[in-house]
N, C-alpha and C positions, 0 to 999 in steps of 0.2 A: 684137281690140278692137272693141266695138260702140258706136258713138256716142261719148259722153263717159265711158264706163265701161271698166273694165279686167277682163280675165279673171284667174283666180287665178295662172296662169303668168306673166302680165305683172307682176302685183303682186309675185310672188316674185322676178323678175329685177330689179325696181326697188329692192327693199328688202334683198335678200339673205336673206330668211326662207324656209325650205323650204316647199313646198306643203303638206306634211303638217302642219307647225306652224301654217300659216295656217288650215287646216281646224279644228285644235284651238282656236285663238283664236276662231274663229267659233262653235264649239259652246259656248265659255265666255262668249260675249257681249261680247268685246272688240271684235269687228268685226261689223257688221250688214249683210251684203251683200244685194243684191236678187237675184232669180232671173230668168234669161232665159227666153224661150219654151221653150227646150229643157231647162230645169231647172238650168242651170249657174249657179254663183255669179258675180255681177258686182259690181265695186267702183268707188266714185267716186274721183276724184283725191285728195280729202281723206283717203282711207284710206292714202295713201302716207306722209305725215308722222305720221299716227296710229300706223301699224304700226311706223315707225321709232322712235317714242317707246317703244312697247312693247318693241321689240327692245333698245333701249339700257337701259331700266330692268331688264329681265330680265338683261342682261349685268352689272348692278350687284348682282344677287342678290335683287331685290324679288320677292315672290310676287305671284300674280294679284290677290288682294284689294286691296292698296293701289294697284296699277296701275289696276284697274277704278275705284276711287274717284277717282283723278286724272283719268281719262278722262271720268268723269261730272261732274266739277267739284265733287265732295263733299269733296275734300281737295286742298290745294295741292301742287305738285311739291316745294317746299322742305320741307313737313311730312313728306311720304312719305319723302324721302331722309334727313331728320333722324332719323325713327323707325327706319329701317333701320340707320343708323349707330349709334344707341344700342343696338340689339339686337346688332350686331356687337361693339361695345365690351364688352358684358356677356359675350358668348361668348369673346372674347379674354381677358378677366379670369379667366373660369372655367378656360380652358385653361392660363393662366399659373399659377393656383393648383394645378391638378392636376400640372403639370410640376414645380413646386417640392416638392409633396408626394412625388412619386416620387423626386426627388433626395434628399429628407430620409431616405427609407427606404434608398436606395442608400448614402448617406454614413454611416449608423449602423453601429457595429461589428456583425459577423455575429451575435454573441450577443444583441444588443439589437434586432435588426430586427423580430422578432415583436412586442415591446413597443411599438416605435415605430409599427408598423402599426396596432396597437390604439389607441394614442393619437390618431393622425391620423384614425381613423374618427369621432372626435367632431366633426371639422370637415372633412368630405369636400368640402363646398362652402362657399366663403367667404361668399356671400350669406346662406345659411341659418344659418351660424355667427354672423354679425353680427346677424341677426334674433333669435337665441336670447339674445344678450347684451342687446339692446335690451329684450326682454320681461322679462328679469331686473331691469334697473335702472329700467324705466319707472315702477313704483309710487313711486319716490323722486323723480320729476320731475313730479308731478301736484299738484292742489289749488291752492295759492296761488302756484305757480311760474309766472312769465311764460314765454311760448313761447321767447324768445331765451335765457333762463336755462336752461330745460329742454334746449334744443339744446346749449348749452355743457356742461351736466352730462353729457348722454348721449354727446357727442363725446369727453369725457375718460374716461368709465366704460366705454363700449362703442365703442372706436375702430373705424373702418371698416378692413377689410382693405386692404393696399396693392394697387394695380393690378398691380404686378410684384413679388410678395413673394419674399423669399429663403426657402430651406428653413428657416432658423432662425425666421423670422417665422411661417411656417405652423405649425411646432411650437409656438411661443409662443401662437399663437391657439388651437390645440387645447387647450392647457393652460388658457387663460382659460375656454373653454367648459366644461371639466370642473370647474373651480373653481366656476363659477356654478351648476353642477348639484349641487354638494355641499351637503347640508342643513346641515351644521355651519357652513360658510362663510356661507350665507344667514342662519343664526340669529345669527351674530356681528354681521352688518351690521344686522339687524333689532333687535338688543338696545339700540341707541342710543335714548335717550328721545325721545318724540315732541315736536315743537315746533309752535307755532301758525303761525308765519310761516316755512314751509320755504323759500319763494322767497327771502326776505331772507337766510336763513342761507346758502343756496347762493351768492348774490351776494357776501356778505361773505367767505365762505371763499375764493371765487375771488380776491378782492382780496388776502387774506392770503397765498395761495399765490403770487400774482404778486410780492408784496413779498419773499417768501422765495426766489424762483426764482434770483436771482443767486448766493446762497450755496449753493443746492442744486447749480447748474451748476458751481460752483467746487469742489465737494466739501467745503465747510466743515462742521465739526461743528455739530450742532443747538445753538442757544443762544438766550437771551432777547434781545429787541430789538423793533423796531417791528412786524415780521411777527407775532411771537407775541402782542404786545399787541393787534393787530387781530384775530387768531384768537380770543383769549380774550374780547374785547369783543363780538364777533359772537355767540359762544355765550351770553354773559351776557344780551345783549339778547333773544335767542331764548327764553331761559328766564325772562324777565321779572325779572331781577335785575341787580346791578352786578358789575363785574369787581373782585373782592377776592381776597386770598390764600386765603381760605376757599373761595370759589367755584372757584378754579383747582384746589384739592385735590379738590373734588367733581367737577370736569370731568375731572380726571386719572383718577379711578375710573370715571367713566361711559364714557370712551373707551378703556378697557383692551382691549376686543375689537378695536378698530381697530388696535391695535399688535401683534396676533397675527401670527406669521410667515406664516400662510396669506394674510392680507390684504395684508401687505407684498409677498408674492410676486406677487399679482394686479397690484398697481400697477407693479412692476418689469417684469412681462411686457407690460403695456399700453404702458409706455415703450419697450420694445424694438420694438414694432409701429409706434408713431408716429415713433420716431427723434428725439424732442424731447430737448433737453439737460436740461430740468427739467420733466418731465411733472407735471401737476397732482396726480395721485395720489401721486407720489413726494414732491412738495413738501408735501402734506398729512401724509404719514408723518413728514417732517422736523419739521414743526410739532408733531406729537404727541410726538415724542422731545424736542423743546425744552421742551414743557410738562412732560413726565415728569421731566426733569432739574431744572427750576426749581422745580416744585411738590413734587417728591419730597424 
């Protein structure tokens, strides 16, 4: 040691960081030593806690860029650690998805494994699969739709993949993605008449579904009642007319596509993923059936 500075060997002994690694950190700009008359690297005492911080953050898996930002004061330690944790959460979720997908193939009967593998290729990554569903439903959540209503609609229509999905949920999600990619399925959904106040329609339908949810959760048969009255009134208001028996007959014809088995299956699958007792899509199908029975 010369004066108040430390040699690289002294710094290595005080911090437990190998000399070779200290040289690398110097080359990367994490440490800025001075040079002695003989050309050797010399470090100030403040480099000891600095290098200890680098060592600890590297031990937590942080890369050099966020560590450099912390040392330079461009980023707080809390922000850097939080960002690393978020990245790790995403990686763990991806691994959990892959693990369940592999189990889904293993658990399929031998004769069905090739088909199961092909199905799962539609949702090899849960984040990408969710993004595909959001893109599909997003046009129905724009215009006059308030942000909170759009979020509600997209959460029900494009459910987020579970962080720890079961094999059955991964299979269900893959089926959702395939349905959303089906042109006939999209055509049925787009066939519904356009309304001026789409946001008000979404909000009113959510209320009607909430009214129906106890009966849906209990497995009750679709029937007329307050939930159906709200459902019909919302549609009537969106169409600029009143809720009359004639309108309900018209609404029954307009919503025929929404009662198609393919659409019903989409909502059942979405319910399997969310695990809700009365998913909004299933409640909506229940209301459509109640309308069909009463108006038919």
